[in-house]
N, C-alpha and C positions, 0 to 999 in steps of 0.2 A: 504493498500499499504505500503510494508515494506521497505522503502528507509530512508538513513542517513539525518538527518536535514543538514548536510553539503554537501550532493551530489548535482552536477550541472547537472549530468544525469541520466536519469532513463530507463530501458528497457520497451519496449511496452508492454512485458508480464507481466510488473508489473502493468500497466495502465490498462489492461483490466480486468473488472470486478469491477475497482472503482466505489464508489457511488459518485452521482453528487446530491448536496443540492441547494436549491432556497433560496433567500434572507432571507425567514421565517425561515430558517434553516431545513425546511422539505425535505425528500429524493423525487426527482422527477424522478429518474432513476438510469442507470449505464452505464458505457462504456464498449461496446460492442468490438469495434476495432477501430484502426486508419487509416485516409487516409492520405499518405505523398505525396507531390509534387514530383515526379521522378524528375525535373529539378532542383529546389533550394533546396530540401530536407528538408523543412518545413512542420511541421503538417498542413494539411490543416482543418481537421475536426476530430472531436470524433463522432464516430456513436453510438449513445445512444441508449440503449433498455428501453422500457419503457412498464409498465403493465405486463401481463403473469402471470404464477406460476410456480416457479423451472424452468424458462428458455423456457417454453411452451408458444407460444400464443403471445411471446413479437411483440410489433411493434418497427421498428428503423428507427431512423431518424438523420441526419447529423447536426451537432452542430457546427459551426466555432470554432477552436481551441482556438481563441481570446477571446471567452468569457467565458473560465475557467479558473480558479484560484486554486491550489493547497492549501489547508488550514490543516497546521497540526492539529489543534484543532479538527477537525471531521474526520481526516484520509481519506479525501477525497477532491472532487473538488466543489468549490463555482461558482454559476452563478447567473447573474440577470436577466436571463431569466425564463419564467416559462413553465410549461409542455404545458399548451394550446398555448402558442405563439409558440413552436416548431411544434407542431401538425398543427398550421395553416399557418406555412411557405409555401411559394411557392412550387407547387408540382414537385417533381423531374422527368427530363425525364427518358427513359428506360437507356439511359447512362450518367446519371447525373455527373459523375466523369470526363467527356469529355465536358460537356457542360457550357462553360464561361457566357453566358447571364444567366442562371440558377444561377449561382454562385453568380453573381452580385446582383440578386434579393434576394438571400438568406443573403447575407451579408447586403444588405440594411434593409431587414425585420428584421433582428436580429441587428441592429446597432452595426456590428461588422466592425474591420478594417480588409481589404482584403489583404491575405496572399501573393499574386502575385504581390502588390506593392511595 
């Protein structure tokens, strides 16, 4: 992510494709896109891509934005959750972006602060 160390804001286009690393320093995925709460303007989730090859066959899972921290030393995001934990998260409904009960279960599963509070 080509961002100045003094920058307080970053474009979503710069976040897309940024790698995400686990506590052990291993890459667990990359950010495909962001989901933004249209009422508060807060980033709710980073939808991460896992697996696949050259973008083909990737699985996508939402990760609460609160679980990601940018780390300049790896030029990517660090998280304390692991890929298996993300994949074991509560199954999304067909319209998961409008299902508050699902969001509550996901945030509890990931031990994440709720963005809507």
